[in-house]
C-alpha positions in Angstrom: 0.0 0.1 -0.2 1.7 3.3 -1.1 1.5 6.2 1.5 -1.4 8.0 -1.3 -3.7 4.9 -0.7 -3.3 4.9 3.0 -3.8 8.7 3.5 -7.0 8.0 1.2 -8.0 5.0 3.7 -7.2 6.9 6.8 -8.8 10.3 5.8 -5.9 12.2 6.0 -3.4 14.0 3.9 -0.3 12.7 2.1 1.5 14.8 4.4 0.0 13.8 7.9 1.2 9.9 6.7 4.7 11.2 5.8 5.0 12.6 9.1 3.6 10.1 11.1 5.7 7.4 8.9 8.6 9.8 10.3 7.6 9.4 14.0 7.4 13.5 14.0 5.9 14.7 17.2 3.2 17.1 16.1 1.2 14.3 14.4 -2.5 14.2 15.9 -3.8 11.2 18.1 -6.7 10.9 15.4 -4.3 10.8 12.6 -2.7 7.8 14.2 -5.7 6.5 15.4 -7.3 6.8 11.6 -4.3 5.1 10.2 -4.4 2.3 12.7 -8.0 1.7 11.5 -7.6 1.9 7.9 -4.8 -1.0 8.3 -7.6 -3.1 10.3 -4.5 -2.6 13.4 -6.8 -0.5 15.7 -7.7 -3.7 18.2 -4.4 -3.2 19.2 -5.4 0.0 21.7 -7.7 -2.5 23.3 -4.6 -4.6 24.0 -3.4 -1.8 26.4 -5.7 -1.4 28.6 -4.8 -2.3 31.8 -8.1 -3.2 34.4 -6.3 -2.4 37.6 -5.7 1.2 36.2 -8.9 1.8 35.0 -10.7 0.0 38.9 -8.4 2.7 40.3 -9.5 5.8 37.8 -13.5 4.6 38.4 -12.9 4.7 42.2 -11.1 8.3 42.3 -13.6 9.4 39.7 -16.1 12.0 41.5 -19.2 11.3 42.5 -22.8 12.8 41.3 -23.8 15.3 44.0 -27.2 15.0 44.7 -29.7 13.2 46.7 -30.7 9.5 45.6 -34.1 9.7 47.3 -37.1 10.6 45.1 -38.6 14.4 46.1 -42.0 14.9 47.4 -43.7 16.7 45.1 -47.4 16.7 47.1 -48.2 20.0 47.9 
């Protein structure tokens, strides 16, 4: 597959693919993700998930404010 073919399939410019291949630091994450999707490699992102880190993040997430009881609307 040529750079032009990949750029078309990934919906990015050929210049973005060139910068991606050279690992330039300014390439946007969405360009990487679109290229991975075009190459059929997007599922590799899933293998990077860490259940322990996700559990710790969920535990540290702010809790929703407010009461869980149903308000009395009988005036």
